[in-house]
N, C-alpha and C positions, 0 to 999 in steps of 0.2 A: 630307336622305338619309343614313342611317346609313353610315359607312365603317369599314372594318376595315383596321388596319395589319398589315404581315405582311413577310417576307422572302421572296424567291424566287431560285431559280437558274434561270435561262435555260437549257433543255435544249438539247444539241447533236444533231443529227440529218443523216443522208445527205440527198442531194437527193432520192431515192425517197421516203424516209419523210417528208420535207416535203410532197412532192406528194400522199401519201396522206392526210395530215393535211389538206391544202388541200381535197381532195376532200370530206372529212368536213365540214369547216367550211361549205364551199359549200352543201352539202346541208341541214345543219342550220340554217343561220344566212341564209337567202335574204332575209329581210326586212331585214337589216343588211349585206347582201353590200357595198355600195358604201362602207361607212364602215369595215369590219373589214380588219384585217391579222393576219398570223401572223409572227412574227420571233424570232430569236434572236440573242443577243449573244455575240461572239467576240473573242479578242485579249486580251491581258494586260491593257489598260487599258479593257477593256469599252467600246470605242468605235465598234464597226461592228454595223449591224443588218442582218441580211438579211429583207426584207420581201416576202412572196408575197401579192399581191392576187387577188382572186377570178377574175380573167381570166388568171391563171398567169402575169403579168409578173414578171420578177424586177427589183427596185428595190433600189440600194444607198444607204444614206444613213446618217448620223449619229444616234445615239440622244440625244434631248435630253430634260433635265429638264422637268416641267409639260406633257408631252405624252401623249396618250391612246394605248395600244396595247393590241391583244389579245394576251395572251400566254399560252403553254403552262407551267404550273408543275408542279413534282414535289417531294416532300418532301426527297429526297436523289439525287445523282448521284456516280458514282465519279469523281474527279479535278477538276481546274480550281477556280477560285475567282471566278467571275464573278457575284458577287451583287450584287443591287441593292434598295434599299429602294423599297418602293411602296404606294400605296393603293388597295385593291380596292373599286371601285365594284359594287353589286349587278347581277347578270345581266339584260340586257335583250334580248329575242328570242334567248336562248339564248347570248349573246355576253358574256364577262367582260372587261370593259375595265378596264386598270390604268393608273394614271398614275405614273409613273416620278419620285420625288421626288429621289433621289440615288444615285450611284454608290458604291461603298465606295472611299474615298480611302486613299492609302498612311498608314500609321501616322503621326500627329502632324499630318497636313496635313487641309485642306478642300477640298471640291469648289467650284469657282467656275464657273458655269454660262454657255454661251456667251450672248451677246446684244448688242444695240446699247443704249447708255446715253449720257447727257449728260454730258460731262467738263467740270469747270469749273462756274461758277456767275456770278450778277450780284447775288448778295445783299449784298456788300460793297464793290461798285466796284472790284475789283483788276483792272487791264487785263491783267496777266500770266496771267488765269485766264478769259478768255472763254470761253463755253461753245460746245463742238462736239458734234456726235453722231458716236460711233465704235462700231465693231462688234469685240468682242474675242472670240475663239474660247475654249471651256472650257480650265481649267487647274485644277491643283491648288497650294494655298499653304500654307506652314507656318502652322499655327493660331497658334504663339507666335513672337515673336522669338527669333533664335538665342541660346541662353543660354551663360553662360560655360563651363558644364561641358561642353555640346554642342560649343562652339568648341574647347576643349581637347582633347577625345577625337579629333576629325578632324584637329586641328592635329598632334597626336603622330604619328597615322597618316601624314600628308601629309609632314613632315619626314623621317619614316623611309623615304620613299618618293622622295626627291629634290627635293620642293618646298622653296621658299625664300621666306620671308615677310619684309617690312620690319619688321612690328610683332607682337609675341607676343600683343597683345590683352589686355584687361583685362577686370574684372569686380567689382563690390561684393562679391558672393557668388557660389556655385555657380549659383544659380537666379535671378539677376539676369541682364539681357541683357548679352551681350558688348559692350564699346566700345573706342574707341581702336585702331579697325581701318581702314585706308583702302580705297577701293574696288578696288583691285587684289588687295589680300590677300583681300577676300570673293570676287572672282571666281575665285581660284587655290583658296581653300578649297571652293567650291562645286564645282570639278572633282575635289578630292580626295574629297569626299562623294560624288559620283557614282560615282567609281571602287570606293571601299570597298563601296559599296551593288551593284557590279556592274552599272552603268548607263553608258551612252555619255556622255561628257564633252561639255559645250556649247561650251566656248571654247578656241580654238586659237591658234597663232602664225603659221599659215599659211592661205592662202586655201582649200586642198584638204583641210583639216582632218586632216592626217597628224601634227600635232606638238601634242600637248595643251600648253596655256598653264600652266606650272608654276612660272616664274620671272621676275623683272624688274618692271619698271614701264614699261609702253609703251602707246602709244595704238593700237598696230597688233595689236588683238585682233579674231579672226575668229569669228562666231558660227554654229554649225550649230543652227539653229532647229528643226529635225527630230529632233534628239538627245532622247533621254528622260531626260536626266540633270538634276540641280539647276543652277539659274541665278538671277541676280536678275530681280526682275519689271520688265517695262516700266513706265513712267509711267502708261500706260492701264490695264493689269492691276492695278498697285496701286491706282488711284482706284476701279474698278469694284470690287474686292474691299472696299476701304475703307467703300465706301457700302453695304455688306451687303444690297443689293436695294432700297434706298431711293432716292427720287429727289429732287433739289433740295433737299437739307438740308445744313446745314453741318457737322454732325458724323455719325458713324456710326449715332447714336440719335436724332438730331433737330437742332434748331435752338439749343438753349441748352446750357451746360456747365456742370458743377461739379466741385469734386475729389473726389466721390463716384464719378465717372465716367471719370477719367484722372488722370496724374501730370503736373501742368503748375504754371506759375506764376500764380497767380491776381491779377487786376489789374481790380477791378470798376468802377473810376471810369473806365476807359478803354472798355471794351466792354461793351455793355448785354446782350448775350448770355451774360456771364461771371458765374455765380451765385456764384462763389468758394468758400470764404473768400479773401482776399488772402495772398499772399506763397508761400513753397513749401508744397507738400502736407505737413503737419505729421506724417501718418503715416509718412513716407518721409525727412523731413528729419533724419535722424540721423547721428552719425559725421561723416567726411570727406565732401567731394565725391567722386564725383557722388551726388545724391540719386535714384538710379534706384529702381524697386521690382521684386520678383519679377515675372518673366513671368507673365501670366495673373491678376494681381490684381483686375483689374476686370472687369465682365460683358463677354461676347463681343457682337459684332455680328450681324446676320442671317446671316452666312454662317459662324458659329462661329469667327470670328477675334478674337484678343485682341490690345490694345494698337496697335490701328491709329490711335489718336489718343494722344499723349503718352508718356512714358517715354524712349526715344530716337528719334532720327531715323532714317530708313531709306534705304539707297543704292538707286537703281533703276539700269537698264541705260542710260537715255537721257543723251545729251548735252543739258544745258540751252538750251532755244530756245523761240520762239514763233513762230506759234501751235500749238495742239495738232494732232494728226492728221497728223504728218509721219513717212515720205513718202507716206503712204496713211491714210485714214478706216477701213481694215480692218486690224486688227492693227498699228497705228502703232509703230514702233520708234525714232522720233526721227531728229535729224540724223545725217548720216554722220560730221561731225567737230564738234569744239567746245573749249572751254577748261574746262567745268565740266560735272560730272555733276549729275543731279537727287537731290534730297533730299525725303522726303515725312514727314508725320506729327506733326511738332513734337516737343518733348521737356521734360524734367523742369524746366528752369531758364527756359523761354520762355513767352510769353503764349498766351492761349486762340486768338488769330487764326491761329496756326501749326499749331494742330491741326485747322483746317477741312480737310474732305476735298478741297478744291479748292486747297489752299494749295501753293505751289511754292516750293522753296528750292534753293540751288545750292552747291556746293562744289567747289573743286580735287580731282580724285581722289586726289591723294597726301595728302590731309589725313587725319590720324587724330586725332580728338577724343574727349572722353569724354561726348559726348551724340550719338554718331552710332553705329549697328548696323545691323541688317538681318535679312531673312529670305529665304527662298528659294522658289521655285516650281518646278513640273515640268510637262510637256507632258501633255495628257489624251490 
């Protein structure tokens, strides 16, 4: 069946106007009445749909990608920015059915759809990554690792606004990932990024969310998960995003790896899935350490995310612990306390096994090393 790609803006109507449209739909589409619905997307993040079924029942739910809806589209509307990408399937029985592919994400971020997935695997026998089924709500993630230039821009803003950092951060070049940043500094930086963008910060020094976390290195950090600001991904969010929609694969693209796909230390004699070549990636092993690569140097995964394997490791929110799915298998956020924070993704000087989607590393949150960076996510 031929499909047409398009962009549509879901129109906003009053309740009376919607009921009029509903009546027209019912009369014109009796044959498809049980499967059709009319909806509009509202809110700045385009997260809520109002669905009127033929019986007039008002149903509220979340708009999901990969789901068919009957929509009313127009070429232009005054005000608003709730655009969606969709594929239009030819009309059947007078009903145009459109499948939502993605919502327009904030600049530089990718939309990661909600859904269940298997975190971990049994491919290589690691007992710390035994598979568990978890559900993760939709979210946005930075397409690239935070670059050194991006870090510096927010860092200057933050320090001018009273933030203090233990580490100023480092980068081999402006377009390389920032590194030598500890976990606490990344959390504070995320808050500053939120405030500069006019969003609600996520991290606080008190349980009632009145004091934004801006200073110090403390384990007493409280998270407002409903805030719309920037934050570190949870371990579950990171792995779902890294897999890019694939299931049961070692890497974001499949089961084998080569230095054409990621920046890591090749060691083909030890890992049969490492195609190499051996040693540091020769394209980026220049000058002094670290041998990082410019962000976005390799092909993206299925969610349009770059460097989810290799270059620098990425801080996650969670305290390191086993098993997965704590304290719940729905949007797990990890243990309440711990000694080490989770790192994911592998890096420029480490072997291919650390670049696997399921690999889990750990570090003291005070550590700032030249192979650790991060990227941010935002609530959908």
